[in-house]
C-alpha positions in Angstrom: 97.2 89.1 130.1 94.5 87.0 128.3 95.7 84.0 126.3 95.2 83.2 122.7 94.9 79.6 121.5 95.1 77.9 118.1 92.4 75.3 117.8 92.6 74.3 114.2 95.0 74.7 111.3 94.8 73.8 107.6 96.6 74.2 104.3 96.3 73.2 100.7 99.0 71.2 99.0 101.3 73.6 97.1 100.8 73.8 93.3 103.6 74.6 90.9 103.3 77.6 88.6 100.8 76.5 85.9 100.3 73.3 87.8 97.5 71.5 89.7 95.9 74.7 91.2 96.1 76.8 88.1 92.4 76.4 87.4 91.4 77.6 90.9 90.4 81.2 91.5 92.4 82.3 94.5 89.3 83.5 96.4 87.8 80.0 96.0 91.0 78.4 97.4 90.8 80.8 100.4 87.1 79.8 100.8 88.0 76.1 101.0 90.6 76.7 103.7 88.0 78.7 105.7 85.5 75.9 105.3 88.0 73.3 106.5 88.9 75.3 109.6 85.2 75.7 110.5 84.3 72.1 109.7 87.3 70.5 111.5 86.8 72.6 114.6 83.0 72.2 114.7 82.5 75.8 115.6 79.4 77.7 114.7 80.3 79.7 111.5 78.4 82.7 112.7 80.7 82.8 115.8 83.6 84.0 113.7 84.3 87.6 114.6 86.7 88.4 111.7 88.9 86.9 109.0 92.4 88.3 108.4 93.9 87.4 105.1 97.5 87.9 104.1 98.2 88.4 100.4 101.2 90.1 98.8 100.2 90.7 95.2 96.9 92.4 95.6 96.0 92.8 91.9 93.7 91.1 89.4 91.9 88.2 91.0 93.5 89.1 94.4 92.3 92.7 94.3 89.1 94.5 95.5 88.8 93.5 99.2 90.3 90.1 98.5 89.9 88.9 102.1 86.2 89.7 102.0 86.0 87.8 98.7 87.5 84.7 100.4 84.7 84.9 103.0 82.0 85.3 100.2 83.5 82.2 98.5 83.2 80.2 101.7 80.3 78.9 103.8 80.6 81.6 106.4 77.5 83.9 106.7 77.9 87.3 105.0 77.8 88.9 108.4 81.5 87.9 108.9 83.8 90.7 108.0 87.4 90.4 106.6 90.5 92.4 105.9 93.5 91.9 103.6 97.0 92.7 104.8 100.4 92.8 103.3 103.6 92.4 105.3 105.3 90.8 102.3 106.3 87.1 102.9 105.2 87.4 106.5 101.7 88.5 105.6 99.8 85.5 107.0 102.1 85.1 110.0 101.2 88.7 110.7 97.5 87.6 110.3 98.0 85.1 113.1 99.7 87.8 115.3 96.9 90.3 114.6 94.3 87.6 115.4 96.1 86.8 118.6 96.3 90.4 119.6 92.6 90.9 119.0 91.9 87.9 121.2 94.4 88.9 123.9 92.8 92.4 124.0 89.4 91.0 124.7 87.8 92.7 121.7 87.2 89.5 119.7 87.0 85.8 120.6 87.1 83.9 117.4 89.3 85.0 114.5 90.4 83.2 111.3 94.0 84.1 110.3 95.1 83.0 106.9 96.9 83.7 103.7 96.3 83.1 100.0 98.5 83.5 97.0 98.0 82.2 93.4 101.4 83.0 91.8 100.1 81.5 88.6 97.1 83.6 88.1 98.5 86.8 89.8 102.2 86.7 89.1 104.7 88.2 91.5 105.3 91.9 90.9 102.3 92.1 88.5 100.8 94.9 90.7 104.0 96.9 90.0 104.8 96.0 86.4 101.5 97.1 85.0 101.9 100.6 86.4 105.5 100.8 85.2 104.5 99.7 81.8 101.8 102.3 81.6 104.2 105.0 82.8 102.3 105.5 86.1 104.9 106.6 88.6 108.5 105.7 89.1 108.3 102.7 91.3 107.9 102.2 95.1 111.2 103.7 96.2 111.2 107.5 96.2 114.3 109.7 95.8 114.2 110.3 99.5 114.6 106.6 100.2 117.3 106.4 97.6 119.2 109.2 99.2 118.9 107.7 102.7 120.3 104.3 101.6 122.4 105.2 98.6 120.4 103.0 96.3 116.9 102.3 95.0 117.9 98.7 94.1 116.4 96.9 97.0 116.7 93.2 95.9 116.0 90.1 97.9 118.3 88.2 95.5 121.2 90.5 96.2 120.4 90.4 99.9 120.6 86.6 99.8 124.0 86.8 98.2 125.2 89.4 100.8 124.1 87.1 103.6 125.9 84.1 102.1 129.1 86.0 101.9 128.7 87.6 105.3 128.3 84.3 107.1 130.9 82.4 105.0 128.8 80.1 103.0 129.7 78.8 99.5 127.5 77.4 96.8 128.0 73.8 97.9 126.7 74.8 101.4 123.6 76.3 99.8 123.0 73.4 97.5 123.5 70.8 100.3 120.8 72.6 102.3 118.5 72.6 99.3 119.0 68.9 98.9 118.3 68.2 102.5 115.0 70.2 102.2 113.9 67.9 99.4 114.9 64.8 101.3 113.0 65.9 104.5 109.9 66.9 102.5 110.0 63.6 100.6 110.2 61.6 103.9 107.4 63.7 105.4 105.2 63.1 102.4 105.9 59.4 102.2 105.3 58.9 106.0 101.9 60.7 105.8 103.1 63.6 108.0 101.2 66.1 105.9 98.0 64.1 105.6 96.1 65.8 108.5 97.3 69.3 107.4 96.1 69.3 103.9 92.7 70.3 102.5 92.0 68.2 99.4 91.0 70.3 96.3 89.2 68.9 93.3 91.2 69.0 90.1 91.0 67.2 86.8 91.6 63.6 87.5 90.8 63.6 91.2 92.0 65.4 94.3 95.1 67.5 94.8 96.7 66.3 98.1 100.5 66.3 97.5 102.9 69.2 97.3 104.0 69.5 93.6 107.4 71.0 94.2 109.1 68.1 96.0 111.8 66.3 94.0 112.4 62.9 95.5 115.2 62.3 93.0 117.0 65.5 93.8 120.8 65.2 93.9 123.8 67.5 94.5 124.8 67.1 90.8 121.3 68.1 89.6 121.0 71.0 92.0 124.5 72.2 91.2 123.8 72.2 87.4 121.1 74.8 87.7 122.2 78.2 86.3 123.1 80.9 88.8 120.8 83.9 89.0 123.8 86.2 88.9 127.2 85.7 87.3 129.8 85.0 90.0 127.1 84.5 92.6 125.8 81.5 94.6 122.0 81.7 94.4 120.2 79.6 91.9 116.6 78.7 91.4 117.5 75.3 93.0 118.6 76.7 96.3 115.9 79.3 96.5 112.2 79.0 97.3 109.8 77.8 94.6 107.0 79.8 93.0 103.9 78.3 94.4 100.1 78.5 94.5 98.7 77.9 97.9 96.6 78.9 101.0 96.7 78.1 104.7 94.8 79.2 107.8 94.7 79.1 111.5 91.7 79.4 113.9 92.6 81.6 116.9 90.3 81.8 119.9 90.1 83.1 123.4 89.8 81.0 126.6 86.2 82.0 126.8 85.5 80.7 123.3 87.2 77.4 124.2 84.5 76.9 126.9 81.6 78.4 125.0 82.1 76.3 121.9 83.6 73.2 123.5 86.8 73.5 121.5 90.1 71.7 122.1 93.2 73.8 121.8 96.3 72.6 119.8 98.6 75.3 120.8 99.0 78.4 123.0 100.7 81.5 121.6 103.5 82.3 123.9 104.9 85.5 122.4 104.6 87.7 119.2 107.4 89.8 117.8 108.0 91.9 114.7 111.1 94.0 114.1 112.6 96.0 111.3 116.2 96.3 110.2 118.4 97.0 107.2 116.4 97.0 104.0 119.5 96.5 101.8 120.7 93.2 103.1 117.0 92.7 104.0 116.7 89.0 104.8 118.9 89.0 107.9 116.3 90.4 110.2 115.0 87.0 111.5 118.2 86.8 113.6 117.7 89.9 115.8 113.9 89.4 115.8 114.4 85.9 117.2 116.8 87.2 119.9 114.2 89.7 120.9 111.4 87.2 121.0 113.4 84.8 123.2 114.3 87.7 125.5 110.7 88.8 125.8 109.5 85.2 126.6 112.3 84.5 129.1 113.5 81.6 127.0 116.7 80.5 125.3 117.1 78.8 121.9 117.7 75.5 123.7 114.2 75.7 125.2 112.7 75.5 121.7 112.0 72.0 120.4 111.3 72.8 116.7 112.0 75.8 114.4 110.4 76.8 111.2 112.6 79.4 109.4 111.3 80.2 106.0 113.6 78.9 103.2 113.2 82.0 101.0 116.9 81.4 100.0 119.2 78.8 101.5 121.5 81.4 103.2 118.7 82.7 105.3 118.1 79.7 107.6 121.8 78.8 107.4 122.8 82.2 108.7 120.0 82.0 111.4 121.3 78.6 112.6 124.9 79.9 112.7 124.1 83.3 114.4 121.9 81.6 117.1 124.0 78.5 117.5 120.8 76.5 117.0 120.4 72.8 116.4 120.1 71.9 112.6 118.1 68.8 113.5 115.3 70.9 114.9 115.0 73.1 111.8 112.3 72.7 109.2 112.0 69.0 110.0 109.5 68.3 107.2 111.3 70.4 104.6 110.7 74.0 103.7 110.0 76.4 100.9 112.9 75.2 98.7 111.1 71.9 98.3 107.5 72.7 99.3 107.1 76.1 97.7 106.6 79.6 98.9 103.2 81.0 98.2 104.2 84.5 99.4 101.3 85.8 101.5 100.2 82.2 102.5 103.5 81.0 103.7 103.3 82.3 107.3 100.1 80.4 108.1 101.5 77.4 106.1 104.6 77.2 108.2 102.4 77.7 111.3 100.2 74.8 110.3 103.2 72.5 109.7 104.8 73.6 113.0 101.7 72.8 115.1 101.3 69.4 113.5 105.0 68.6 113.8 105.1 69.5 117.5 102.2 67.1 118.2 103.5 64.3 116.0 106.8 64.4 117.9 105.4 64.9 121.3 107.3 68.2 121.6 106.3 71.4 123.5 107.8 74.6 122.1 108.0 75.8 118.5 109.4 79.0 117.0 108.5 80.4 113.6 110.2 83.2 111.7 110.1 84.8 108.3 112.3 87.2 106.4 110.3 89.8 104.7 110.6 92.5 102.1 111.9 95.8 103.4 114.0 94.2 106.1 111.2 93.1 108.4 110.8 89.8 110.3 108.0 88.2 112.4 108.7 85.7 115.2 106.0 83.6 116.9 106.6 81.2 119.7 104.1 78.5 120.4 103.4 76.0 123.1 101.7 72.8 122.0 98.9 71.8 124.4 
């Protein structure tokens, strides 16, 4: 089978809701990431065969062929096509996997895979709430779905609570994980670990180059004081991912393109996996998906040097560690979505960017990335740094 290589990665620094990136149109943020990938790699912009853009809330400024609008806001020629996809939180990880599949099939040689999400300008669920407010339909879950699962209340928050109880975690466990996320992200920022990942964006007063969600002064006392989302529960805003504005992208190419355009690969894609499971508990699927990916690749969890498991809620990576008997020291070494933010459709490419850079910075070889996703889906990608 043909190989697919990552030759460049880039992301913007996360912006808080109403924060540094609030003045940026999401298509323009996407355009800046595209420009950075092209400029940093040195590839001819006209050589790009396609742009695949993950975005969850496709409404308002993120509607109307949003991926194409990112291209039109970039320096790419208008001859470059684009498509927008939604696999919920895994949208841009799926972008990478679709790009790799296109390259592996031999139908395309140079593909930009990316994601964009402005959660300030296009709030989460706004594509649903408008229709409900106007009385247009009864929501995304039909009576048939309700009958099959005994509920129409498919909630990620409830799924996170279910996982915490299933795997025996208490609130202190979740809060301690959240604190560690802030500490790792703080250390990574202060050491300059993110400097080569980040695309600076002009804002009032200068350039936005630092993730806004990190709390260097975080403490167990402060995290523990945050109100629970549900009475009697364990999940709070402090041990869950932060609302975030952001974008990230990966340039995926074939072996032929490496030679034609004199490109230097950063990573080889070893295997691609996506699975579906229980939509009620919903967020547990990274566990069986990881097991399948390891089996397909002929690897064990001990062969993997670094893991990126999205911190949608603290129980998700904690349960993943426990179920796979994985090494906590290899997990989200530069922090995760609890500290750095979770810009929904952009998070997959964001984690991919951080994983590639972290592998090279530590002189490691194999990395694994996985995301829990709405509907009980999970993507897993295994990379080899080269």
